[in-house]
Residue, then its C-alpha position, 0 to 999 in steps of 0.5 A: m568538545d563543541w564539535i561533539r555537541s554540534d554533531a549530536r544536535l545535527a544528528n537529532v535534527t536529521i533524525a527529526t527531519a527524516k521522521s517528519v518527511l516519512a510522516i508526510a510521505i505516508t499521509m500522502i499515499e493511499f493504497l487502492l484495492i483492485f479486484m478483477i475477474d480474469t482481465t476485467v476490473i470489477n471494482q476499484t473503490q476500496r482505499f486503505k491507508s495501510v499497505d498491510e490492510c490492503l494486502y490482507f484483502a488482496e491475498r484473501l480475494t486472490k486465494q478464492p476458488m475459480i468461478p465456473n462459467e460456460d466459457g471455462n473457469k474464471k480466475i479472481t485476482a486482486y492487487c494493491k496500487p499506491i495512489n496519491r491522496 
């Protein structure tokens, strides 16, 4: 019966360790929103702690209509890049 208790304790420690490692990993990464018009980077100063928030803005910006120009239409592109804090 002792092996059942030790396995349960080991499982609890393993889960706690995994949660701690995940919390550390999450706090060590931020997401940088990169905003481009055609191939030119316009802005890369917005940082987000959540990938979901970053992707929300990236998707909204990318769905904007093209920008008319004398050289033709220019496409807006935005994407999220994970970076170290």
